[in-house]
N, C-alpha and C positions, 0 to 999 in steps of 0.2 A: 843321338839326335835328342832324346827326352832331357838327358841330363844337360845339353848345351841349352835348349829352350827353357828349363828349369832354372840352370844357372843364369841365362839373362833377364829372366823374370825376377829372381830374388835380389840382384844387381840393382833392376830398376826401381824395386819397392825400396830400396835402402835409400837409392838416390832420391825417390821423392819424398822422403822427410825434411829434404832440404828447399825444395821447390813448393809451387802453389800445386795442388792437389787437383784444383780444377781445369787445368789444361790437361794434365794428366789423364784424368778422369774420362774427358771429352775425346782424347785423342786417342785413348785405348779402346773406347766404346767404338767410335769411328772405323779406328782400324782393325778390330774384330768383325766387323760387318762386313766391310770390304774384302778382307782376308777370305772368310766363308765364302763369300760368292763367287771368289775365283779358284778357292782351292778346296773347299771342305772344312772340315774341323780342325785340321792342323794347319791351314790357312788362316783361320781365325785366331790362332795361340799367338803363330808368327805375326802376323797383322796385329794385334791387339798391343804387343809388344812395341812394336815398331810406331804405329798409332801413338802410344804414351809416352815415347822418347820424343817424337814430333811434336806432341801436343803440349809438353812441358817446356819446350825451348819457344814455341808460339806464345803461350800465356792464355790468358783469357781471349783477349781481343783478337790473337792471331797477328800474323805479320802484314796483310793486308789491311786491316783496320787501324791498326795501331797508329799510323800516320794521321790517319783522320780525325782520330782521335783525341789526339794531342793537339793538331789545328783547331778542332773545336773547342776544346776544353780553354785553351790557352788564348783564343779568339773571344772571349766571353769576359775576359778580363775580371775574373774572380779574384777576391784578393788571397794571398798565399800566408798560409801560418808559418811562424817560423818553429821548427824543431832543433834541438842539439842533436848533432851526429848525423849519421846517413840516413837517408829517405830508403826504406828497405823493407819488402815483403814478408809480413809478419808482426811489423811494428802497431804496436795499439796506440791510437791518437787518443789525447786528453779528452775528458768528458765534456770540457768545459773550453768555450772558445773557438770552436771549430765547425763549419757551416758546410752543411753537406747538399749537394746539389742531385738531381737525378739525371741518370745516364740518358740521353735522347732515345727514342723509339727505335730508329734505325740502327742502334747497336745491339737490340735484343738482348740486353743485360738488365732486366727489371730488378733481380734480387741484389743489385750492388747500386752503392752512391759513388760520387767521387767528390774531391776536393783539391784543392791545391797544397801541397807541402814543399817548402822551400824552393817554391818556383816550378816544382814536378807535377804533372797531374797526377792522381793516384786512384785507383779503383779502392773502394773499402766495402765491408760488410758491415751494414749500416747497426746490426744487434750487436755486434762485438768491438766497432770501431777498429778493426784491426785490417793492413793496408793487404790488400789481395795482388794488386799487381802496382807496378811503378811504371809509367808511361813514358819512355825515353826519346 
């Protein structure tokens, strides 16, 4: 059993290198807490692994808030910047020519800004200008 849990954990850590860590981290934390409540320490380990997978799939906004945020961001009619290539998580936006907007309080993401890139709303880490989530 320990080998399976360890193997699952290692696979998820490797997978997380290509996805956004915030969703993974939040999912793992929430899953571990719920698992521990239900089944003690072993439940925390299993719940953390499952929660990490779900958190990664849901991203920062999660499934329920993603559509609302897209509607909000596109409804603001902000100008879109044009970049060559696909809009993807991890891309760093240029220093000049990009306007960043505050994420509304209802989404509880004060550490991020957003902008529109190639017609897609994206969440951005302001300090690094790195895209952390593309809102499809």
